[in-house]
N, C-alpha and C positions, 0 to 999 in steps of 0.2 A: 504494500500500500504506500502510495506517495503522500507527501504533505499536502499537495493540491487536492487529492481525493479526500483526505481527512478534513481539510478546511471546509469542504462543502458540507460535511456532516456537522462540523463544529458550529456552523452558522445556524443550525436548527435545534441544537440542544445546549444544555448547560455543561461546561467543561471544567474538570478538575485536573490539575497537573500534580502528580504525587511525588515526583523525584525518583531517585534510584531505588527500585525494587520495594517501594512502600505498599504496593497493591497486595503483596504477600502478607502484610501485617493486618489486613482486614480479617475480622472474624469469618469463620467458614460459612456461616449462614448468609453473610453479606456477599461473599464471593459468588455464591450460587445465583445471585440475582443478575450477574454480569456475564456477557458473552464476549469473547475475544473477536473483534471484527477485523483486526489487521495488525501487522508489525512491520518494522523497517530495519534493514541491515545495510551497513556500509562496508567499506573496505577494511575497517578495523573491527567489525563485528556488529553486535546488536545495538540499535539506537533507541528504539521505543516500541511499546505494544499498546494498542488502544482497546479498551473494553467499553461496551455499551450496555446500559440498563434501559431498555425500551419502555418499561413501565413508568419510570420517573423522568425519562428524557435526560439522563446524565451520562456523560462520556468521561472516562478516566484515562489519562495518558500517563503510563508508567514508563519512565525513560532514564537512560543513562547519559545520553548526550542531549544538548540543548535542542528544544523543538522550536 
């Protein structure tokens, strides 16, 4: 998934940027509400992963590199 594709989705929902691997700190019951919709990898490895909760219209971006 590219930033351009993700920005189209971000314009329609509330977005939360969690920083490096903070999505894994959510309680298990909360994680079940989110679906991974895409991720991005560069020449140095993983950049970010995006999770969407369609019930609440919330997008979480869990990333290692700046988005």
